[in-house]
C-alpha positions as CSV (number, residue, x, y, z in Angstrom):
1,M,0.0,0.0,0.0
2,G,3.0,2.3,-0.4
3,T,4.3,2.1,3.2
4,T,8.1,1.7,3.4
5,F,9.5,-0.6,6.1
6,C,13.1,-0.4,5.1
7,A,15.2,2.7,4.6
8,P,14.4,4.5,1.3
9,E,18.2,4.7,0.7
10,V,18.1,1.1,-0.4
11,D,15.9,1.8,-3.4
12,W,17.9,5.0,-4.2
13,F,21.2,3.0,-4.0
14,M,19.9,0.1,-6.1
15,N,18.2,2.1,-8.9
16,I,20.4,5.2,-9.2
17,V,23.8,4.9,-7.5
18,L,24.7,1.4,-8.8
19,P,24.2,2.1,-12.5
20,W,26.3,5.3,-12.3
21,L,28.9,3.5,-10.2
22,R,29.4,1.0,-12.9
23,H,30.4,3.7,-15.3
24,L,32.6,5.4,-12.7
25,L,34.5,2.1,-12.0
26,I,35.5,2.1,-15.7
27,V,36.2,5.8,-16.1
28,V,38.1,6.5,-12.8
29,P,40.6,3.6,-13.1
30,A,41.1,4.5,-16.7
31,I,42.0,8.1,-15.9
32,G,44.1,7.0,-12.9
33,S,46.1,4.7,-15.2
34,L,46.9,7.4,-17.9
35,G,50.4,7.7,-16.5
36,S,51.2,4.0,-17.1
37,D,54.3,3.5,-19.2
38,R,52.5,0.5,-20.8
39,I,50.2,2.8,-22.8
40,A,51.8,3.2,-26.2
41,S,49.0,5.1,-27.9
42,H,46.6,7.2,-25.9
43,S,44.1,7.2,-28.9
44,V,43.9,3.4,-28.9
45,Y,43.7,3.4,-25.1
46,T,40.8,5.9,-25.1
47,L,39.0,3.9,-27.8
48,L,39.3,0.7,-25.8
49,V,38.0,2.5,-22.7
50,L,35.0,3.8,-24.6
51,L,34.3,0.4,-25.9
52,A,34.3,-1.0,-22.4
53,L,31.8,1.8,-21.4
54,L,29.7,0.9,-24.4
55,I,29.5,-2.7,-23.2
56,V,28.5,-1.6,-19.8
57,R,25.8,0.8,-21.2
58,I,24.4,-2.0,-23.4
59,R,24.1,-4.3,-20.4
60,I,22.3,-1.6,-18.3
61,Q,20.0,-0.4,-21.1
62,W,19.0,-3.8,-22.5
63,P,19.4,-6.3,-19.7
64,R,17.6,-9.0,-21.7
65,F,19.9,-8.8,-24.7
66,L,22.4,-11.8,-24.5
67,P,23.0,-11.4,-20.8
68,A,25.5,-14.4,-20.4
69,V,27.5,-13.5,-23.5
70,L,27.8,-9.8,-22.7
71,F,28.7,-10.5,-19.0
72,C,31.5,-12.9,-20.1
73,G,32.5,-10.4,-22.8
74,E,32.7,-7.6,-20.3
75,V,34.8,-9.7,-17.9
76,A,37.2,-10.7,-20.7
77,F,37.5,-7.3,-22.2
78,V,38.1,-5.5,-18.8
79,G,40.6,-8.3,-18.0
80,Y,42.4,-7.6,-21.3
81,L,42.6,-3.8,-20.5
82,S,43.9,-4.5,-17.0
83,Y,46.5,-7.0,-18.3
84,S,47.6,-4.9,-21.2
85,F,47.9,-1.4,-19.6
86,G,48.3,-2.1,-15.9
87,G,47.9,0.7,-13.4
88,I,44.7,0.5,-11.3
89,L,42.6,-0.9,-14.1
90,F,42.1,-4.0,-12.0
91,L,39.4,-2.0,-10.2
92,C,37.3,-2.1,-13.4
93,H,36.4,-5.7,-12.5
94,L,34.2,-4.3,-9.7
95,S,31.9,-2.9,-12.4
96,A,31.2,-6.5,-13.6
97,L,30.7,-7.5,-10.0
98,I,28.0,-4.9,-9.6
99,S,26.1,-6.4,-12.5
100,I,25.6,-9.6,-10.5
101,F,23.7,-7.9,-7.7
102,E,21.9,-5.0,-9.5
103,R,18.1,-5.0,-9.7
104,R,16.6,-6.6,-12.8
105,P,13.2,-6.4,-14.6
106,A,10.5,-8.8,-13.4
107,G,11.0,-12.3,-14.7
108,L,14.7,-11.8,-15.5
109,T,17.3,-13.7,-13.5
110,F,21.1,-13.8,-13.8
111,P,22.1,-16.3,-16.4
112,M,24.5,-18.2,-14.1
113,P,24.8,-19.0,-10.4
114,P,26.0,-15.9,-8.4
115,W,29.0,-17.6,-6.9
116,L,30.2,-18.7,-10.4
117,A,29.5,-15.2,-11.8
118,A,31.6,-13.6,-8.9
119,L,34.5,-16.0,-9.5
120,L,34.9,-15.0,-13.2
121,P,35.8,-11.3,-12.6
122,A,37.9,-12.3,-9.5
123,A,39.9,-14.8,-11.6
124,A,40.3,-12.3,-14.4
125,M,41.5,-9.6,-11.9
126,N,44.1,-12.0,-10.4
127,A,45.3,-13.1,-13.9
128,A,45.7,-9.5,-14.9
129,L,47.7,-8.7,-11.8
130,A,49.9,-11.8,-12.3
131,G,50.8,-10.4,-15.8
132,Q,52.1,-7.2,-14.4
133,P,55.9,-6.6,-14.5
134,I,56.1,-5.8,-10.8
135,Q,54.2,-8.2,-8.6
136,S,54.0,-8.2,-4.8
137,P,51.9,-10.2,-2.3
138,E,50.6,-6.9,-0.8
139,T,49.1,-5.9,-4.2
140,F,47.3,-9.2,-4.6
141,L,46.0,-9.1,-1.0
142,L,44.8,-5.5,-1.2
143,A,43.0,-6.2,-4.6
144,N,41.3,-9.3,-3.3
145,V,40.3,-7.7,0.0
146,V,38.7,-4.7,-1.9
147,F,37.0,-7.1,-4.3
148,G,35.6,-9.3,-1.4
149,S,34.5,-6.4,0.7
150,F,32.8,-4.7,-2.2
151,G,31.0,-8.0,-3.1
152,L,29.9,-8.5,0.6
153,L,28.5,-4.9,0.7
154,L,26.6,-5.5,-2.6
155,Y,25.2,-8.8,-1.2
156,V,24.0,-7.1,2.0
157,I,22.3,-4.3,0.0
158,Q,20.7,-6.8,-2.3
159,T,19.4,-8.9,0.6
160,A,17.9,-5.7,2.3
161,A,16.2,-4.8,-1.0
162,V,14.7,-8.3,-1.4
163,Q,13.5,-8.3,2.2
164,K,12.0,-4.9,1.8
165,S,10.1,-6.0,-1.3
166,E,8.8,-9.1,0.6
167,V,7.7,-7.1,3.6
168,E,5.9,-4.6,1.3
169,S,4.2,-7.5,-0.5
170,L,3.1,-9.1,2.9
171,Y,1.9,-5.7,4.1
172,D,-0.2,-5.2,0.9
173,E,-1.7,-8.7,1.3
174,L,-2.4,-8.0,5.0
175,S,-4.1,-4.7,4.1
176,R,-6.3,-6.4,1.5
177,N,-7.3,-9.1,3.9
178,H,-8.1,-6.5,6.6
179,L,-10.3,-4.6,4.1
180,E,-12.0,-7.8,3.1
181,L,-12.6,-8.7,6.8
182,Q,-14.1,-5.3,7.4
183,H,-16.4,-5.6,4.4
184,A,-17.4,-9.1,5.5
185,R,-18.2,-7.8,9.1
186,K,-20.3,-5.0,7.8
187,R,-22.2,-7.3,5.5
188,L,-22.8,-9.6,8.5
189,M,-24.1,-6.7,10.5
190,Q,-26.3,-5.6,7.6
191,Y,-27.6,-9.2,7.2
192,A,-28.4,-9.5,10.9
193,K,-30.3,-6.2,10.7
194,Q,-32.2,-7.4,7.6
195,V,-33.1,-10.7,9.4
196,E,-34.3,-8.7,12.4
197,E,-36.4,-6.4,10.2
198,Y,-37.8,-9.4,8.3
199,A,-38.8,-11.1,11.5
200,Q,-40.5,-8.0,12.7
201,L,-42.3,-7.7,9.4
202,V,-43.5,-11.3,9.5
203,E,-44.8,-10.8,13.1
204,R,-46.6,-7.5,12.2
205,N,-48.2,-9.3,9.2
206,R,-49.4,-12.1,11.5
207,I,-50.8,-9.7,14.1
208,S,-52.6,-7.6,11.5
209,K,-54.1,-10.7,10.0
210,D,-55.3,-11.8,13.4
211,I,-56.8,-8.4,14.1
212,H,-58.5,-8.3,10.7
213,D,-59.8,-11.9,10.7
214,D,-60.9,-12.2,14.3
215,L,-61.3,-8.9,16.1
216,G,-62.5,-7.0,13.1
217,H,-65.3,-9.4,12.3
218,R,-66.4,-9.4,16.0
219,L,-66.6,-5.6,16.1
220,I,-68.6,-5.5,12.8
221,R,-71.0,-8.1,14.2
222,Q,-71.4,-6.2,17.5
223,K,-72.0,-3.0,15.6
224,M,-74.8,-4.6,13.6
225,M,-76.3,-6.1,16.8
226,V,-76.3,-2.6,18.5
227,E,-78.1,-1.1,15.5
228,A,-80.7,-3.9,15.7
229,I,-81.1,-3.2,19.5
230,L,-81.7,0.5,18.8
231,S,-84.4,-0.3,16.2
232,I,-86.4,-2.8,18.4
233,R,-85.8,-1.4,21.9
234,A,-89.2,0.3,22.0
235,A,-91.3,-2.5,20.5
236,E,-89.5,-5.5,22.0
237,P,-87.6,-4.4,25.1
238,E,-87.1,-8.0,26.4
239,K,-85.5,-9.1,23.2
240,A,-83.4,-6.0,23.0
241,A,-82.1,-6.7,26.6
242,L,-81.2,-10.2,25.6
243,M,-79.3,-9.0,22.6
244,L,-77.6,-6.4,24.7
245,E,-76.3,-9.1,27.0
246,Q,-75.0,-11.0,24.0
247,V,-73.1,-7.9,22.8
248,R,-71.6,-7.5,26.3
249,D,-70.4,-11.2,26.2
250,Q,-68.9,-10.7,22.8
251,M,-67.2,-7.5,23.8
252,T,-65.6,-9.4,26.7
253,E,-64.3,-12.1,24.3
254,S,-63.0,-9.3,22.0
255,M,-61.2,-7.7,24.9
256,D,-59.6,-11.1,25.7
257,T,-58.5,-11.4,22.1
258,L,-57.1,-7.9,22.1
259,R,-55.1,-8.7,25.3
260,R,-53.6,-11.9,23.7
261,T,-52.6,-9.9,20.7
262,V,-50.9,-7.2,22.7
263,R,-49.2,-9.9,24.8
264,N,-47.8,-11.5,21.7
265,M,-46.5,-8.2,20.4
266,S,-44.4,-7.5,23.5
267,P,-41.7,-9.9,24.8
268,E,-42.5,-12.2,27.7
269,T,-41.6,-11.1,31.2
270,H,-38.7,-13.6,31.5
271,A,-37.4,-12.7,28.0
272,S,-37.7,-8.9,28.3
273,G,-34.4,-7.5,29.5
274,R,-33.0,-11.0,29.7
275,Y,-29.5,-9.6,28.9
276,S,-30.0,-6.3,30.8
277,L,-27.0,-5.1,32.8
278,E,-29.3,-3.7,35.4
279,K,-30.8,-7.1,36.1
280,L,-27.3,-8.6,36.2
281,I,-26.2,-6.1,38.8
282,E,-29.3,-6.7,40.9
283,S,-28.9,-10.5,40.8
284,A,-25.1,-10.3,41.5
285,G,-25.7,-8.1,44.5
286,T,-28.4,-10.4,46.0
287,Q,-27.0,-13.8,45.0
288,L,-23.3,-13.2,45.4
289,G,-23.4,-10.8,48.3
290,I,-21.1,-8.1,46.7
291,D,-21.5,-4.4,46.1
292,V,-21.9,-3.7,42.4
293,R,-22.0,-0.1,41.2
294,Y,-23.1,0.9,37.7
295,R,-23.1,4.2,35.8
296,T,-23.1,5.4,32.2
297,E,-21.1,8.1,30.4
298,G,-22.0,9.9,27.3
299,L,-25.4,10.0,25.5
300,P,-26.9,6.5,25.5
301,Y,-28.4,5.0,22.4
302,A,-30.1,1.8,21.4
303,L,-27.8,-1.2,20.7
304,Y,-28.3,-4.2,18.6
305,P,-29.4,-7.3,20.6
306,S,-26.1,-9.0,19.6
307,L,-24.1,-6.2,21.2
308,E,-26.3,-6.2,24.4
309,Y,-25.7,-10.0,24.6
310,I,-21.9,-9.6,24.4
311,L,-21.8,-6.8,27.0
312,Y,-24.0,-8.9,29.4
313,R,-21.9,-12.1,29.0
314,N,-18.6,-10.2,29.4
315,A,-19.8,-8.4,32.5
316,Q,-21.0,-11.6,33.9
317,E,-17.6,-13.3,33.3
318,A,-15.7,-10.3,34.7
319,I,-17.7,-10.3,37.9
320,T,-17.3,-14.1,38.3
321,N,-13.5,-13.9,37.8
322,A,-13.3,-10.9,40.2
323,I,-14.9,-13.0,43.0
324,R,-13.2,-16.4,42.1
325,H,-9.7,-15.2,41.4
326,G,-9.4,-11.9,43.2
327,G,-11.7,-12.3,46.2
328,A,-13.4,-9.0,45.3
329,T,-16.2,-7.5,47.4
330,E,-16.8,-4.4,45.2
331,V,-17.3,-4.2,41.5
332,D,-17.6,-1.0,39.4
333,I,-19.2,-1.1,35.9
334,V,-18.9,1.9,33.6
335,L,-20.7,1.9,30.3
336,A,-19.4,4.7,28.1
337,Y,-21.2,5.8,24.9
338,T,-19.3,7.6,22.0
339,P,-20.4,8.2,18.4
340,D,-18.0,5.4,17.2
341,H,-18.1,2.8,19.9
342,V,-19.4,1.7,23.3
343,A,-17.0,0.7,26.0
344,M,-17.8,-1.2,29.2
345,S,-15.2,-1.2,32.0
346,V,-15.5,-3.7,34.8
347,S,-13.1,-3.0,37.7
348,N,-12.9,-4.6,41.2
349,N,-11.1,-4.2,44.5
350,G,-9.8,-7.7,44.6
351,S,-6.1,-8.7,44.5
352,L,-4.2,-8.0,41.4
353,P,-2.9,-11.0,39.4
354,D,0.8,-11.8,39.2
355,P,2.7,-10.4,36.2
356,E,3.2,-14.0,34.9
357,S,-0.5,-14.9,35.2
358,K,-1.5,-11.8,33.3
359,V,0.0,-13.3,30.2
360,R,-1.8,-16.6,30.5
361,K,-5.5,-16.2,29.5
362,G,-8.0,-18.7,30.8
363,L,-11.1,-20.0,29.0
364,G,-13.2,-17.1,30.3
365,I,-11.0,-14.4,28.9
366,R,-10.6,-16.3,25.6
367,G,-14.4,-16.7,25.4
368,M,-14.8,-12.9,25.9
369,E,-12.3,-12.2,23.2
370,E,-14.0,-14.6,20.8
371,R,-17.4,-13.0,21.3
372,V,-16.0,-9.5,20.8
373,S,-13.9,-10.4,17.7
374,L,-17.1,-11.5,15.8
375,V,-18.3,-7.9,15.7
376,G,-14.9,-6.3,15.3
377,G,-14.3,-5.2,18.9
378,R,-11.6,-5.9,21.4
379,V,-11.0,-6.7,25.1
380,D,-8.3,-4.8,27.1
381,L,-7.0,-6.1,30.5
382,G,-5.2,-4.1,33.2
383,G,-5.6,-0.9,35.1
384,D,-3.9,1.2,37.8
385,G,-4.7,0.2,41.4
386,S,-7.5,-2.2,40.4
387,F,-7.8,-4.9,37.8
388,T,-10.1,-3.8,34.9
389,V,-11.6,-5.6,32.0
390,T,-12.7,-3.3,29.2
391,T,-14.9,-4.4,26.4
392,V,-14.9,-2.1,23.3
393,L,-17.6,-2.7,20.7
394,P,-18.0,-0.7,17.4
395,H,-21.3,1.2,17.1
396,Y,-23.1,0.8,13.8
397,R,-25.7,3.4,12.6
398,Q,-29.0,2.4,11.2
399,D,-27.5,2.5,7.7
400,G,-25.0,-0.2,8.6
401,R,-22.0,2.2,8.8
402,E,-19.8,2.7,11.9
403,G,-20.3,5.8,14.0
404,G,-23.2,8.1,14.5
405,T,-26.1,7.8,16.7
406,A,-28.7,5.0,16.5
């Protein structure tokens, strides 16, 4: 995604410095050897140096053009220059060494193993030095130390460049997977919301059908009977009174039907607030004999049932762990609402865990983290002075996006 994990100097060195350094390692030794007494004609010498630069330029400009042939040709030609004219032309072999480690286009590899490719200019350099009139062990040692050190430096730089490329590829893949996971989580939340809306629609349709088919027909029949009572009450009062009693009984049945319908529309007593934090606090205080305090921060808003369930279960687990492992007698629960997330902190006055035990997570903590990870939240452990378990859940607006108010 464009983030650089290694130093940007690696790219700059591989792409800009090394190509120019290849030319300089031909030009500088050639200029430094102009005073050699083995140069009979400076014109011929200059022409040969330019030809060596041309070979280097062709290899840089067109790396796919006869790579093995041109590499061996460059090594042989530079070896000929060094052998024929002496001086410090042996340093020109470092130019061929650079070509082994320089960056290549995608799909193009060096035509021979790197160790073999490095041996060729090293052998050519030593052969050229052996052909010099004045030979000394110090010269051979210095030349080979410079050659080996330069090759080691190029290897380290190439390794850093390869690792940088691999890290960037892994980071790009991780970023893509993270985006896909976010999209999948949002689709899951939208699907859950659609399922909930569909269930509500089905229930509303059923209730409206019951009201229309049962209660509606009863009311129409009662209306017609009341109209009949009004028309015969003067002529047949006894029959009108009997019909009025029938209307009363039918109205009683209609009221019973209406109560059943309303009862079906609202959740049952045991299901309503089943995962309510207030009820959890009340039951914990009476059943466990501890002091549980609860407060909210921010502007509260409605949460999805799945989020209420996660908060309830995590608070329940945190209270249980506080009593079981910390011997707590007081628990504080703070539910903080923000536009982007809701955070529940459960702290207690029990003993703090040992530093080693903080690292090990039991089944309860792992279960809390698994529940939270399904909706893209997190669980934080720790605190100053008291052990605190914080559950952070993202808040989704009604349009399915994070943030905002419900």
